[in-house]
Structures are given as structure tokens and as C-alpha cells.
N, C-alpha and C positions, 0 to 999 in steps of 0.2 A: 822756701820752702819752712816747715811749717816743725817745733822743735816737741820733739818726740817724748822732751821729759817736765815739757809748760805743765801736762792737765796732772801731773803727777804734783809738781812745785802747786801749783793752783791748790789741790784738794793737800794737802800737808799747812799750806797758807790757810785754808777754811780750817782746820785741826785746830790747827796753833792759839788758833781768834778760841776757837772756842773751847778747850781746856790748856789755857797757856804752861799752870805750870803743870801737868802732867807732860806736856812739850817738850820742856826742859828737862824734867828728869830724863826724857829717853833720852835728848841728845845731849847730856851728861855721862848718860851710862854710857850710849854705845863711846864715848871721845871717853874712859874710862878702860872701858873693854880694847879698844885699837888699844892707847896707849901700852895695856899690860902684852896685846897679843905682835904689840912691837918690837916688847922687850924680849921676847925669844926669838928676836934672831938669830940670837950670837947660839943661843943649843942647836941649829938647822943644818942637815949636813946640803951640799953643792944641791946637791937631785935637787931641795924641797925645797927651793931657794920663789922657783918662778913659779909654780903653784901659791909659794907665800906673799908673795907681787901683787898676786892678781888679788890676792884676797882684801890686802889693802886697800888695793888701788878700789875696790867693790865698797868698800868700808867707807874709802875718799870719797866717794863718787853720793853716796847716800846720808855725807854729812853735811858733803858742800851742799845737797837738796834742799836741808832738811836749813839749810842758815841762807841760804836765795830765797825762803818759799816768805821769808818775811820784809828781804830787800828789795826783791823782785818777783812778783806772783805773778804778774800777767803776762812776760817777755814773750 
């Protein structure tokens, strides 16, 4: 079975090679955004936690794809 994210990883790898500085800046900005968002968890009500958890998992998936685009772009 083909990994559905393999095409995205390949495209991210291509982008990383074409614009390495900009790619790194986006990666750092997303990391900072995730950190800021994570700091907000203490102010959330319990009924907001499932949505917050889903958002954080989405951010983590994007950051993982960005990282994987360097180390294993053609899996």
C-alpha cells in the first residue's frame, strides 16, 4: 500500500532544496507557533481540550512531514 503522504514528502523535499532558508524559517515559525499554542492549554476549559488536542496532532503531523522530507523523501 502506498503511503498517502509520500507525494507530499517528495514535494517538501523539492521545496527544501529550492529554498532552504525559507523552508527553515517556516519550520521554525511553525515550531514557535506550536509552542505558543501549547502554552495556552492551561487556560482551556475541559470541553475545549479534544479540539485543542486535534489541532496539536495536526501541527505535529505537519512538522513531522517537514522533518521527514529531509531524511526520507522517497519512502
